[in-house]
C-alpha positions as CSV (number, residue, x, y, z in Angstrom):
1,M,-0.1,-0.1,0.2
2,G,3.1,2.3,0.3
3,G,5.0,1.2,-2.7
4,S,7.7,-0.6,-0.8
5,K,8.4,-4.4,-0.1
6,S,8.8,-3.1,3.6
7,D,5.8,-3.8,5.7
8,N,7.0,-1.2,8.1
9,W,7.6,1.2,5.5
10,N,3.8,0.9,4.1
11,E,2.5,1.1,7.5
12,L,4.2,3.7,8.3
13,V,2.8,5.7,5.0
14,V,-0.8,4.2,5.6
15,N,-0.7,5.8,9.4
16,Q,0.2,8.8,8.2
17,A,-2.4,8.8,5.2
18,I,-5.0,7.9,7.7
19,G,-3.5,10.4,10.4
20,T,-5.1,13.1,8.1
21,L,-8.5,12.5,8.8
22,W,-10.5,15.1,11.1
23,E,-12.0,12.7,13.3
24,T,-16.1,12.8,14.2
25,Q,-17.3,11.2,17.5
26,H,-18.9,8.5,16.2
27,E,-16.8,5.3,16.0
28,S,-18.4,3.5,13.1
29,D,-17.7,6.8,10.4
30,N,-14.0,7.4,11.2
31,Q,-13.8,3.7,10.6
32,A,-15.1,3.8,7.3
33,R,-13.4,6.9,6.8
34,R,-10.2,4.8,7.3
35,D,-11.4,2.5,4.8
36,G,-11.6,4.3,2.5
37,I,-8.2,5.9,2.8
38,L,-6.5,2.1,2.5
39,T,-9.0,1.5,-0.4
40,G,-7.6,4.6,-2.0
41,L,-4.0,3.5,-1.9
42,L,-4.9,0.5,-2.8
43,C,-6.6,1.7,-6.1
44,M,-3.8,4.1,-7.0
45,K,-1.2,1.6,-6.6
46,P,1.9,3.1,-5.2
47,R,4.8,1.4,-7.7
48,D,7.3,2.6,-5.2
49,E,8.2,4.3,-1.8
50,F,7.8,7.7,-3.6
51,E,4.6,7.5,-5.1
52,G,3.8,6.0,-1.6
53,M,4.9,9.2,-0.1
54,L,3.8,11.4,-2.9
55,I,0.0,9.4,-2.8
56,A,-0.2,10.0,1.0
57,Q,0.4,13.5,1.2
58,M,-2.5,13.8,-1.7
59,I,-4.9,12.0,0.2
60,G,-4.4,14.1,3.2
61,A,-4.0,17.6,0.3
62,H,-7.3,16.5,-0.3
63,N,-8.9,15.4,3.0
64,A,-8.1,18.9,4.3
65,A,-9.6,20.5,1.3
66,M,-12.8,19.3,1.8
67,E,-13.2,20.1,4.9
68,C,-12.2,23.2,4.5
69,H,-15.2,23.7,2.1
70,R,-17.5,21.4,4.6
71,R,-16.7,24.1,7.3
72,A,-17.1,27.0,4.9
73,M,-20.6,25.7,4.5
74,L,-22.0,25.9,7.8
75,P,-25.0,27.1,8.4
76,D,-24.3,30.8,10.3
77,Q,-20.9,31.2,9.6
78,P,-19.6,34.4,9.7
79,F,-18.3,36.4,6.2
80,V,-14.7,36.0,7.3
81,G,-14.9,32.4,8.2
82,R,-16.7,31.2,4.9
83,S,-13.5,33.3,3.4
84,E,-10.9,32.1,5.1
85,A,-12.1,29.0,4.8
86,L,-13.0,28.9,0.6
87,T,-9.1,30.7,0.7
88,Q,-7.5,28.0,2.4
89,A,-9.5,24.7,0.2
90,N,-8.2,26.2,-2.6
91,K,-4.6,26.8,-1.8
92,L,-5.1,22.7,-0.7
93,S,-7.0,21.8,-4.0
94,R,-4.0,23.5,-5.9
95,T,-1.4,21.8,-3.7
96,F,-3.3,18.7,-4.4
97,A,-2.8,19.4,-8.3
98,A,0.9,20.2,-7.6
99,L,1.1,16.3,-6.1
100,L,-1.2,14.8,-9.3
101,E,1.2,16.3,-11.7
102,G,4.4,15.4,-9.6
103,L,3.0,11.7,-9.2
104,N,2.0,11.7,-13.1
105,R,5.7,13.5,-13.9
106,H,7.3,10.3,-12.3
107,R,5.1,7.6,-13.7
108,G,5.8,9.0,-16.8
109,K,3.0,10.6,-18.0
110,G,4.1,14.6,-17.6
111,Q,3.6,16.6,-21.0
112,Q,7.5,16.5,-22.6
113,K,8.6,19.4,-23.9
114,V,11.3,19.2,-26.9
115,T,13.0,23.3,-27.4
116,V,15.3,23.4,-30.3
117,E,18.4,25.7,-30.0
118,H,20.0,25.5,-33.2
119,V,18.5,25.2,-36.7
120,H,20.8,25.4,-40.0
121,V,18.5,25.8,-43.3
122,H,21.1,25.2,-46.5
123,A,20.2,27.1,-49.9
124,G,16.5,25.5,-51.2
125,G,15.8,24.3,-47.9
126,Q,12.7,25.1,-46.4
127,A,12.4,25.7,-42.6
128,V,8.8,26.3,-40.2
129,V,9.3,28.7,-37.8
130,G,6.7,28.5,-34.9
131,V,4.8,26.3,-32.7
132,V,4.3,22.6,-34.2
133,E,2.0,20.4,-32.0
134,T,1.2,17.0,-32.8
135,Q,-1.4,14.4,-31.9
136,G,0.9,11.9,-30.7
137,A,1.7,8.3,-32.0
138,G,-1.3,7.4,-33.8
139,G,-3.1,10.8,-33.5
140,L,-2.8,12.0,-36.9
141,R,-5.1,10.5,-39.9
142,K,-3.6,9.6,-42.9
143,L,-4.2,11.4,-46.5
144,E,-4.4,9.0,-49.4
145,D,-4.9,11.7,-51.8
146,Q,-1.6,13.1,-49.9
147,P,0.7,14.5,-52.4
148,H,4.2,12.6,-53.1
149,A,6.3,15.5,-53.5
150,L,6.0,19.7,-53.5
151,R,7.7,21.8,-56.2
152,S,10.3,24.2,-54.5
153,E,10.5,27.5,-54.5
154,D,13.7,27.1,-56.1
155,P,14.2,28.5,-60.0
156,E,14.6,24.5,-60.9
157,R,11.5,23.7,-59.1
158,E,12.6,20.0,-58.2
159,A,10.3,18.1,-56.6
160,L,10.5,18.3,-52.8
161,P,9.8,14.9,-51.5
162,I,7.1,14.6,-48.7
163,P,7.1,11.8,-46.7
164,R,4.0,9.5,-46.8
165,D,3.0,10.2,-42.3
166,A,3.9,13.7,-42.1
């Protein structure tokens, strides 16, 4: 549950995640919430200790944000109290999003960016200047009527081959 082969580590991470709960006076509610945290840890499947820590922090940030939302909606809550609770909930939600981004990056799901520093265009060549976005592997449709070559801008107008899957 904590992403480790070590039972001691897994127990530590589980207890830390459970410790983020605000306990109520009803033990049955508290037990249901603890079971929910265990289910969450199992469903998010941490692959290593780092992921176990991140997921426990995500659970804590989520629990705290939801508690702030709950407190903001209490009846007879003064405006100042409601405003502060919503401000804290917003900060905690951003923390959760940052943790999720870190987890996705660690798992290799983060958005990758390629920056081209130097471009050499030789005589007769063409270059694209600007942002080029692709849809990833398999995201572009193949056009059956795509030309096999374009005429270049040079005076001889020699054909410039175009890759079929471009």
